[in-house]
PLY file of the C-alpha trace (Angstrom):
ply
format ascii 1.0
element vertex 300
property float x
property float y
property float z
element edge 299
property int vertex1
property int vertex2
end_header
-19.22 -4.99 -9.31
-16.72 -7.45 -7.86
-17.30 -8.73 -4.34
-14.28 -10.57 -2.89
-15.10 -13.40 -0.48
-13.43 -14.61 2.69
-11.43 -17.12 0.62
-10.17 -14.31 -1.63
-8.91 -12.39 1.41
-7.13 -15.38 2.90
-5.40 -15.99 -0.43
-4.36 -12.34 -0.79
-2.98 -12.08 2.77
-1.46 -15.57 3.02
2.11 -14.20 3.17
1.30 -11.70 5.94
0.87 -12.46 9.62
-2.42 -10.73 10.31
-4.96 -11.07 13.11
-8.25 -12.80 12.23
-10.21 -9.91 13.73
-8.42 -7.52 11.39
-9.36 -9.67 8.39
-12.94 -9.70 9.60
-12.95 -5.89 9.58
-11.15 -5.59 6.27
-13.43 -8.03 4.46
-16.64 -5.94 4.29
-14.62 -2.77 3.58
-12.86 -4.38 0.61
-16.12 -5.91 -0.55
-17.78 -2.50 -0.67
-15.23 -1.14 -3.15
-15.69 2.33 -1.64
-12.26 2.77 -0.13
-11.07 3.18 3.45
-8.90 4.96 5.96
-6.18 2.83 7.52
-4.85 4.58 10.59
-2.66 3.72 13.54
0.84 4.00 14.91
3.73 3.89 12.40
5.31 0.53 11.77
2.26 -1.68 12.22
1.84 -2.70 8.59
-0.69 -0.26 7.12
1.16 -0.03 3.81
1.68 -3.81 3.68
-2.05 -4.35 4.14
-2.93 -1.78 1.50
-0.58 -3.32 -1.07
-2.22 -6.76 -0.74
-5.79 -5.61 -1.15
-5.44 -5.53 -4.94
-4.95 -9.31 -4.97
-8.50 -9.78 -3.66
-9.93 -8.59 -6.98
-8.08 -10.95 -9.31
-4.72 -11.12 -11.02
-4.79 -9.21 -14.32
-6.74 -6.85 -16.58
-6.57 -5.43 -20.11
-6.06 -1.70 -20.54
-5.65 0.48 -23.65
-2.12 1.67 -24.26
-3.42 5.18 -25.00
-6.64 7.14 -25.42
-7.41 9.36 -28.39
-9.67 12.35 -27.86
-10.27 14.68 -30.85
-6.74 14.21 -32.14
-5.09 14.44 -28.72
-3.22 11.33 -27.50
-3.19 10.53 -23.78
-0.87 7.71 -22.69
-2.46 5.35 -20.18
-0.09 2.37 -20.05
2.80 3.29 -17.77
5.71 0.82 -17.36
6.48 2.39 -13.97
3.04 1.66 -12.53
1.86 -1.19 -14.77
3.51 -4.60 -15.03
2.89 -6.11 -18.45
2.11 -9.81 -18.70
3.89 -11.29 -21.69
2.06 -13.91 -23.75
3.85 -16.95 -25.18
4.85 -16.39 -28.80
2.90 -19.37 -30.11
-0.31 -18.78 -28.19
-3.55 -18.19 -30.05
-4.16 -15.10 -27.90
-0.85 -13.59 -29.01
-1.89 -13.94 -32.64
-5.43 -12.62 -32.25
-5.18 -9.86 -29.64
-5.71 -6.22 -30.52
-2.31 -4.49 -30.21
-3.96 -1.34 -28.94
-4.57 -3.17 -25.66
-2.07 -4.55 -23.16
-2.54 -7.17 -20.46
-1.18 -6.05 -17.06
-1.27 -7.13 -13.45
-3.93 -5.24 -11.55
-2.14 -2.04 -10.55
-1.26 -1.04 -7.01
-0.05 2.55 -7.10
1.41 3.93 -3.87
2.12 7.65 -3.50
3.33 9.43 -0.39
4.50 12.86 0.62
5.80 13.53 -2.90
2.27 13.68 -4.35
1.37 16.99 -5.99
-1.86 18.28 -7.51
-0.26 18.21 -10.97
-0.11 14.40 -10.83
-3.89 14.29 -10.48
-4.42 16.18 -13.74
-3.57 15.48 -17.38
-0.03 16.66 -18.18
1.15 17.28 -21.74
4.74 16.95 -22.90
5.51 20.26 -24.68
7.86 18.55 -27.17
5.97 15.39 -28.15
2.49 16.86 -27.52
1.55 13.53 -25.94
-0.40 13.80 -22.71
0.09 11.64 -19.61
-2.92 10.21 -17.77
-3.25 11.16 -14.08
-2.58 8.64 -11.32
-6.23 7.98 -10.53
-6.90 6.97 -14.15
-3.84 4.69 -14.23
-5.00 2.97 -11.03
-8.47 2.06 -12.33
-9.41 -1.58 -11.66
-6.68 -1.68 -9.00
-5.72 0.13 -5.81
-4.51 3.68 -5.23
-2.80 4.15 -1.87
-2.25 7.63 -0.48
0.47 6.79 2.02
1.34 9.15 4.90
-1.87 11.05 4.21
-1.68 14.51 5.69
2.02 14.95 4.82
1.67 15.74 1.12
2.98 18.95 -0.41
-0.60 20.09 -0.87
-3.05 20.52 2.00
-5.35 17.65 2.94
-8.37 19.84 2.17
-7.07 20.56 -1.34
-6.58 16.88 -2.12
-9.94 15.86 -0.70
-11.82 18.61 -2.51
-10.37 17.31 -5.77
-11.90 13.86 -5.16
-15.04 14.56 -3.17
-17.33 14.32 -6.22
-15.55 11.37 -7.95
-15.82 9.36 -4.74
-19.57 9.90 -4.71
-20.30 9.53 -8.43
-17.52 7.04 -9.36
-16.46 9.09 -12.37
-14.06 11.97 -12.82
-13.70 14.94 -15.19
-10.33 15.71 -16.77
-9.27 18.90 -18.54
-7.21 18.26 -21.67
-4.54 20.48 -23.19
-6.86 21.41 -26.10
-9.42 22.81 -23.68
-11.80 19.89 -23.92
-13.21 18.27 -20.76
-13.87 14.52 -20.73
-15.55 12.14 -18.31
-13.57 9.04 -17.27
-14.18 6.19 -14.81
-13.09 6.59 -11.21
-13.13 2.89 -10.44
-10.29 1.92 -8.12
-10.06 1.00 -4.46
-8.84 4.15 -2.74
-6.92 3.84 0.53
-5.79 6.68 2.78
-3.04 5.43 5.09
-2.09 7.71 7.94
-0.50 7.85 11.38
-2.94 10.60 12.33
-6.59 10.46 13.34
-8.88 10.80 10.28
-11.14 13.27 12.12
-8.16 15.59 12.55
-7.47 15.62 8.80
-10.84 15.85 7.06
-14.32 17.17 7.60
-17.52 15.20 8.14
-18.60 15.46 4.50
-15.51 13.62 3.31
-15.56 11.07 6.12
-19.06 10.12 4.98
-17.72 9.29 1.50
-15.06 7.00 2.97
-17.35 4.91 5.17
-14.71 2.50 6.53
-12.13 3.73 9.05
-10.00 0.83 10.26
-7.38 1.12 12.96
-4.29 -1.07 12.61
-3.41 -1.84 16.25
-0.14 -2.76 17.92
0.62 -6.48 17.80
-0.21 -8.65 20.79
2.73 -10.20 22.69
1.97 -13.56 21.07
1.94 -12.03 17.58
5.18 -10.20 18.39
6.80 -13.49 19.42
5.62 -15.16 16.22
7.01 -12.36 14.03
10.31 -12.43 15.93
10.53 -16.19 15.42
9.77 -15.91 11.68
12.33 -13.16 11.10
15.01 -14.93 13.13
14.59 -18.10 11.10
14.50 -16.18 7.82
17.80 -14.43 8.57
19.59 -17.59 9.65
19.48 -17.38 13.46
18.98 -20.57 15.47
15.77 -20.43 17.54
16.15 -18.95 21.02
13.06 -18.61 23.20
15.24 -17.27 26.03
16.51 -14.35 23.89
13.00 -13.49 22.78
11.64 -13.46 26.34
14.63 -11.40 27.50
13.95 -8.83 24.79
10.25 -8.55 25.67
10.81 -8.39 29.43
13.84 -6.10 29.47
13.11 -3.72 26.63
9.31 -3.63 26.50
7.62 -4.64 29.74
10.05 -3.10 32.21
10.25 0.25 30.40
6.64 0.38 29.18
7.59 0.54 25.50
4.85 -0.14 22.95
5.32 -3.02 20.52
5.19 -2.36 16.78
4.94 -4.89 13.98
8.16 -3.63 12.37
10.28 -4.07 15.51
11.05 -7.82 15.17
12.34 -7.36 11.63
14.38 -4.26 12.41
15.90 -5.56 15.64
16.84 -8.94 14.17
18.45 -7.18 11.19
20.54 -5.00 13.53
21.51 -8.06 15.55
22.61 -9.82 12.34
24.74 -6.83 11.28
26.32 -6.77 14.74
27.30 -10.46 14.47
28.65 -10.09 10.94
30.72 -7.06 11.84
32.36 -8.89 14.76
32.72 -12.09 12.67
30.72 -14.08 15.18
28.28 -16.91 14.51
24.70 -15.71 14.14
23.26 -15.91 17.64
20.59 -13.96 19.51
22.68 -13.11 22.55
21.66 -10.60 25.20
24.71 -8.52 24.31
23.73 -8.30 20.64
20.09 -7.57 21.43
21.03 -4.83 23.91
23.23 -3.24 21.24
20.42 -3.39 18.64
17.88 -1.88 21.04
20.24 0.91 22.10
20.76 1.89 18.46
17.18 1.52 17.35
15.43 3.28 20.23
18.08 5.87 21.02
15.60 8.75 20.65
12.31 6.88 21.01
0 1
1 2
2 3
3 4
4 5
5 6
6 7
7 8
8 9
9 10
10 11
11 12
12 13
13 14
14 15
15 16
16 17
17 18
18 19
19 20
20 21
21 22
22 23
23 24
24 25
25 26
26 27
27 28
28 29
29 30
30 31
31 32
32 33
33 34
34 35
35 36
36 37
37 38
38 39
39 40
40 41
41 42
42 43
43 44
44 45
45 46
46 47
47 48
48 49
49 50
50 51
51 52
52 53
53 54
54 55
55 56
56 57
57 58
58 59
59 60
60 61
61 62
62 63
63 64
64 65
65 66
66 67
67 68
68 69
69 70
70 71
71 72
72 73
73 74
74 75
75 76
76 77
77 78
78 79
79 80
80 81
81 82
82 83
83 84
84 85
85 86
86 87
87 88
88 89
89 90
90 91
91 92
92 93
93 94
94 95
95 96
96 97
97 98
98 99
99 100
100 101
101 102
102 103
103 104
104 105
105 106
106 107
107 108
108 109
109 110
110 111
111 112
112 113
113 114
114 115
115 116
116 117
117 118
118 119
119 120
120 121
121 122
122 123
123 124
124 125
125 126
126 127
127 128
128 129
129 130
130 131
131 132
132 133
133 134
134 135
135 136
136 137
137 138
138 139
139 140
140 141
141 142
142 143
143 144
144 145
145 146
146 147
147 148
148 149
149 150
150 151
151 152
152 153
153 154
154 155
155 156
156 157
157 158
158 159
159 160
160 161
161 162
162 163
163 164
164 165
165 166
166 167
167 168
168 169
169 170
170 171
171 172
172 173
173 174
174 175
175 176
176 177
177 178
178 179
179 180
180 181
181 182
182 183
183 184
184 185
185 186
186 187
187 188
188 189
189 190
190 191
191 192
192 193
193 194
194 195
195 196
196 197
197 198
198 199
199 200
200 201
201 202
202 203
203 204
204 205
205 206
206 207
207 208
208 209
209 210
210 211
211 212
212 213
213 214
214 215
215 216
216 217
217 218
218 219
219 220
220 221
221 222
222 223
223 224
224 225
225 226
226 227
227 228
228 229
229 230
230 231
231 232
232 233
233 234
234 235
235 236
236 237
237 238
238 239
239 240
240 241
241 242
242 243
243 244
244 245
245 246
246 247
247 248
248 249
249 250
250 251
251 252
252 253
253 254
254 255
255 256
256 257
257 258
258 259
259 260
260 261
261 262
262 263
263 264
264 265
265 266
266 267
267 268
268 269
269 270
270 271
271 272
272 273
273 274
274 275
275 276
276 277
277 278
278 279
279 280
280 281
281 282
282 283
283 284
284 285
285 286
286 287
287 288
288 289
289 290
290 291
291 292
292 293
293 294
294 295
295 296
296 297
297 298
298 299
């Protein structure tokens, strides 16, 4: 029932250089709470965008440490995916709070090609007999990012079939180790991030349940210059407009190479390593930039 505003988005993305048109597209999608596809060429910031969406919905929530169902214990609080917010020892809240609950930052859970179907179901430890909640339950009230969608160990169709009903109904059914089936909320912002076209991965029925498909485009030359300037300053290089224009003209315009949002960071880092190795002052020279480009784009 939360509906982030334009101010919420600007606050959440304040540390990211992002085009205003992109924010305008993201706003209604985030506001809907229904999830989205983020697609586009690799290196343009899809994962960075996805990780900041959680901030639009507020800072923290309370979750139960575990759930008890007919004598079976299912652990929900996960120190790997949940960051606990410690209360001051003398606060009134610390004295009065119910210890069965824990205050955490809204979760942002990112899974990639390592995702398996087992992680989407309840798993019981055979020794302790304590069950572990699946990822979608741990991500409730936050964001669940399926990064590199289409490259998981399971097929795309298998993953989508598992969630096609929860996406529509906003609740999920889980099978417990004792044979009991329970209904739980499916209330997170679900993001599929992929380098592939969504229509090549899923059928029309699933695309209808993820109504927003947003392409993350290549940066404009002006945005590329700005990112290059920011990264150069951050890594200790003196400003050099000549070096930046040389890089763009020689290694992008003349050879028809596409710009990516990750290129300024990666190329400046390689240039820095080159200078440190040769014990030279940090400087964006044509020699150092040529070396960085030759290494970075050797097979691209």
